[in-house]
KEMI-880170 format. One record per residue: residue in three letters; x, y, z negated of N, C-alpha, C in turn. Coordinates in steps of 0.001 Angstrom, whole numbers, plus 524288, in hexadecimal, padded with zeros to 5 digits. Atoms other than C-alpha are relative to their C-alpha. Layout:
N
ALAXYZXYZXYZ ...
//
This chain:
82
MET803027FC487FC45E7C3E63C7F990FE7FC027FDB280318 ALA80469802217FD64E6EF3639AD996F78010480130805E8 LYS7FF17800527F9CAE6F37636929A6667FA34803438015B ILE8042F7FCD27FD98E674A641B19ACFF7FE2B7FDB28059C SER80375801D07FB3DE5E0963D339B82980177803D580401 PRO7FF337FBEE7FC3DE61866432E9C5D37FAB98015A8022C TYR805767FF827FE83E52D86429B9C7CF7FD15803D57FC70 TRP802847FBD7802E6E49C764D879C3627FB1F7FC307FE4F PHE8045F802B180189E3D6B643F69C3CC801137FA8E80155 PRO7FEEC806157FF86E3F996352F9C08D7FB337FE088023C ALA80412802E37FE17E371E62BB79C70D7FCD07FD707FC77 LYS8036A802108036CE2B64626B89C0C4801517F9DA7FEE1 ARG7FE3C8056C801DBE2CD36190A9B9747FB957FCB28038D TYR80411802997FCA1E2024614B19C02D7FD5F802C4803D1 GLY8022A7FCF97FC8DE1AB7618639CD1280360802E2802B1 TRP7FDA97FCCC7FBEBE1E906223A9D6EF80107805A17FE43 GLY8011C7FA2B80140E23A66300E9D40D80472800AD7FB78 TRP7FC567FE448037CE2B07637339CA017FD778016D7FAD3 GLY802AD7FEDC8059DE2980639069BB2D802578051C7FE34 PRO7FF197FA3080261E2C04644F79B2198066C800B680177 PRO7F9F37FE587FE9AE392E64BA69B51D8039D7FE4C7FB69 ALA7FC46801B680463E4570646BB9AEEA80488804727FE9D VAL7FCE47FB6B800A5E4CE8654249AEED7FE1C8049D800CD TRP802EE7FAD8800F1E4A8A6622A9AC717FE0A8030680651 GLN800A27FE2C7FB13E4AC3665239BBA97FA937FDE5801BC GLY80591802F87FEECE3EC665C0C9BD327FC1D803347FD58 TRP8039A7FD0C803A7E381C6634E9B1DC7FF53804B4801B6 ALA800457FAEB7FDFBE3AAC6702F9B7BB7FC3280046804C5 VAL8036F7FFD37FA41E34AC66C669C5737FA927FEDF7FE1A LEU80503800638027CE289B6677F9BD997FE22804CD7FD6C ALA8022F7FBB5801BFE277F6732F9B6497FE8B804BF803C6 VAL800CA7FBAE7FB0DE291367C509C1F17FB1A7FDDB802D0 TRP80501801547FCBAE1EBC674389C92E7FB82800297FCA7 PHE804797FEF98037EE14A1674D79BDFA7FF5F8059C7FF80 ALA7FFE17FADA80071E174A682E39BCDC7FD5A801D7804C5 ALA801FD7FE4A7FA8BE1499684AF9CBFC7FA3E7FE75800D2 LEU804F38022D7FEB5E08D967CFC9CB2D7FC14803687FC90 SER8032D7FBF080354E031B685C39C0097FF7E804B080204 ILE800F27FB0E7FC7FE05BB691A19C7777FD377FFE3804C6 ALA803258017E7FC7DDFFB768B179D2807FA848000D7FF19 ALA80551801108015EDF36A687E49CB957FE418056E7FE92 PHE802827FAE1801BBDF24C695A29C5797FEE8803EE80452 ALA8004D7FC667FC18DF50269C649D2457FB627FE578049C TYR80275802817FBE0DED83694189DBE07FA4B7FD117FF34 LEU80494803F680120DE3C668B339D5B97FA71802827FF19 PRO805547FD418014FDD8B4694DB9D14C7FCF18013D8059B ARG802557FD2E7FBA5DD64D69AF59DF01801F87FC0B805A2 ARG7FE09802B57FB54DDDEC691DD9E8B2801B77F9837FEFC PRO7FE3D80562800AADDD4D683459E611802887FD3180304 VAL7FD32802977FC48DE12067E379F29A805BF8016380158 VAL7FA617FE4A80001DEE006864A9F27B801AC7FD3E7FB54 PHE7FD188026980490DF0B46812B9E5588000E7FA8280103 GLN7FF6C8052A7FEA2DEDFD673389E975804CE7FE7F80323 LEU7FAAC800CE7FCB3DF7BF6749E9F48E804F9801447FDF1 LEU7FB507FECE802A7E012567BB89EC12802097FBB77FC9E VAL7FDEC803D8802DCE0150670769E2F28012B7FA8680263 ALA7FDC9803CA7FCF5E028B6666D9ED5E805B98000A8018A VAL7FA777FDB97FE3DE0E8F66DDC9F1F0803847FF4A7FB50 MET7FBC18008680516E14C666E359E38F8001B7F9F67FF0F VAL7FF178056380063E11C665F359E22A8036D7FD8780421 LEU7FC55801F67FC16E186C65C7D9EE668053F801477FE7B ALA7FACC7FD35800A8E24336658A9EA9B8026F7FC767FB19 LEU7FE76802AB80507E24BB65DE19DC628018E7FAC3801BD ILE7FE9E805487FF15E2471650849E2FD8056180080802E1 LEU7FA5D7FFD57FDBAE3017654A49EC9480463801747FC34 VAL7FC707FFE8802A5E370E659779E16E801D27FACF7FCE2 CYS7FFBC804DB80245E355664D5C9D9D6802847FB7580410 TYR7FD22803D97FC15E393C645279E607804EA801958001C ALA7FB337FE827FE59E458964D539E7E38030A7FF417FA7C LYS7FD1A80010804FAE49DF64D519D92D7FED47FB577FBF3 GLY800D8803D98032BE4408641639D3DA801BF7FB138021F GLU7FE4F804EC7FECCE469C6329D9D4417FD037FEEA80444 PRO803558013C7FB22E42D662CE59E0EF7FC027FC377FF2F PRO805208023180166E355D628B89DFA77FE6D7FA998026B SER8018A8059F7FD64E309B61A289E1C07FC257FDB57FB6F TRP8035E801DC8036AE271D6118F9DB4A803177FD997FB53 ARG7FDA4802F780478E2AFD60CFD9CE027FBB97FCAB7FCCE TRP8029F80359802BCE2601603149C54C801967FFE67F9AF GLY7FD94800778059AE2C99606339B80F805827FD547FFD8 ASP7FA4A801CF80058E3A42600699B3B47FFE47FA3680174 ARG7FEC1805727FDFBE3CFC5F4CB9BBD1805FE7FEFD7FF94 LYS7FA1A800E3800D9E49815EE3C9B7ED801A27FBAF80446 
//
């Protein structure tokens, strides 16, 4: 049986941050985030671009917070060092 990671978002191999989701919960977060982005673009972008920009900034911050809470601890990585 395969070992399931407790992290939704694994750390990137190179650099700082997180890579693609490792479990379905992470994929669900990304799907909801992109759906909300699409709805916001449709609703606010044509007539109120500043509101759209502020909303996107808040959404990005929320996604970073979810990745920070449910992902591997971030740190600079330089590949597989043994």
